[in-house]
Phi, psi and omega in degrees: 000131181281146183211167179260137180237138180260130179239122186271124168232105179072231176264006184250154178234128179247153183247129177228146173266119187235161170227153183269149169210168183246137179217125183050040179074008178242151183267128182231167182238135182250123177290113183268322183202136170278120185268338177123180177278141181279124180221119179055042176079006186231152175282122173247115178280131179283121179234161173282153177302326180283357172278355189239152166247143176279110182271335182192146175237130184229149173290123193233307201290322173303314176297321176296323180284317178301318178299310184305312177301316177300326174295319181296324178284334178098020185290332179299313181288325178297316185274343179048246188292327184270006185305313180293318171300318180288331179284327177297315180295317181306310182297322177296321182287327184279333190253314193233346181052062187241146179293150189307315189287347175267351184302316181306317180288323177302319182302336182288343184264358178240172177258019183302313179305318177294310181300323178270002183054055179235141176286308177200172175207137186260164177295328177300318180293324184290314181301322179296325178292328176296316175306308182294322176304322181286352185252357180263167183274099178288333180300316174298326178292313180296322177300319183292311177305311180299315172304322178300307193283332179299332181290342184271345183227150178285316175275088188240026178253354185248133181239152170239131184243128174211170183232136171235177174215162175208149183282154178212157176291298176046051183301337178265005177260115183277061178247155182273151174293148183221153177279124179276177179304334186262010173092348181282157176252125180191176172295132183233147171240132179258143180239121173262134182235126176247133176230162180282147181294325187287305187245358180067028174288151183288136174255307181191163172221158174218156183239139185228159176286156190295330183268009178281132186288144181299331178297318183293316185300315185296317184301321185285320181295316190294337172291323182288324180295323180285325176298321181291348179089023173279146185243341176225154184212142175239124183232153178269168181299154183114326179259352186265133176215169181299320182294321181288330175297324178289323176300317178305314183293318181297320180279358180060036174277143171267132191219159173224112192236131168279135183242147181285145177285338183290344181288158174304317178302309184301312183295321183296320182281322178296331181287346181272352184261124173276134180298323178293334178284322181273326187276070185220156180303320181297338184260002188280144176228129178265124178258185179299317186251347187200174172256139170233169187228133190231155171215141185238160176221149174290131182205123176047060177059027178204212182230142167249121184251122175269135179238130181243127180242106187295327177305312179295321174307314184294314181306312182289324184286326175294321177296326181277350184304320185264009180267124183288312184269110185289148170287131180300335185265007183304329181290347176260014183301139182094350182262147170216162189233137177231137168255136174213149179232022176278175179270354180296154177278160186307319180296321180292319178296319176298315181296319180294322181295318181281351176256012177287358182296008178287336175287323180298321183292319174304315178294327179294325178293317186291318187267337186261282186305327182250017166068047167271085184245182179309124195268142181251024179263147186260333180276123189296324176295320177297325182290320179292327179292320177298324176291326172297323175299321176291326179296314180295325177293319178292333173297318177292315179301322179297314179300313180305308183299320177293323182284326184267004181305321179298337178274354182063036170231172179260168177298325176301315179293320177299317180288329177292324177292318178291341176299335178275004177270116192239155168249133180253133175256123185250134176253120182292124181297328181280310184263354184064008179289144177254125173249154179252140185220121178271130180301138183317132182278148180277170182293327181295312184301319174294326176291322179293320179293324178295311182302323183272003183050043178274120177273128183214150180231058184224000000 
């Protein structure tokens, strides 16, 4: 009777098919067939390159890693039956920035269908997934994601909040056109994003009509942040008002808030400051890239800190030299205002405020690497779902960024490196069987996989 025998040679194990026979009264074995070298419990037959045809080459490693990270975050359980089509959209945004109707063709150049265990997917199925995403309880998904990320950092009580906007076509959205930050007029949708102060991890996002004031958006967001257990918040100017300072106090938030110079409060306090008084060594605060000068006043159970940056003053005044109609606030060029009710000293408050650019960097990641660009979807629910897809992509991006920080690279650089990891499909000329082979990984790719704790057997 034939059976499989393992033969060890050095660190390798080879498999052969043998049968027993008796000769001169002794039991011996006859080799019937060489099965190959054992790898991961399977026999891999060594063949010459000429024995195979290359049937297909697919982009593999970046998709494999993004899928693995999504599993770590738990997106498959959160999204349930729409996970695979939504994950397809997430992958397309993070890797290629491609239109939905082009995705099915693009997938043929990648290993995504194989990774997601899909035979095929159509653009109609992707649009249907956007519709279903608009109907599920996304707040609970954000809370689950937030719970996952809060376990990764010690300071998980401080949030940074900012607002951005993007244009959309939205022929079915009865919204008025509005002037955007770039001066153009079109239909706008606003996205409020809250991230953790330390690592920029996603906390939550909300979508608002373009003409909703930032002050109103803040009133809405602060309640949700309180429910999530956050205790301190940093926001940029535009969202701060006297009413919102009162709301912060009622919620017992510790806060660092930027205030507009155009407010009555701002003009009243800035008019009390002499340039010679603030522009002194005693008032100087050293930041990472420049020096600023500060003076504080007691205000609403906290402090109102005037910050003067002479470099900005010069830049603004030079810009205004050729302008006929002068800005009424030009005499306050270089000034900014910060309100705080924290126990931190004034210097630490100023430093924390000017280090809050983590949320601005987060928006860049949301808008650039994962393609939150002017939207060409006409259905408003699809537009909101598209933003959710971008938010989920940002969650994955944030985790990668956090994990590869030790390698001194960004998530963008890590994904670019992984982009060169391909899978080759080889067809045996004799048996027509197809085997899969991942191109040998570079040292950098192996380091990235190790940092992300990605388990692989290829």
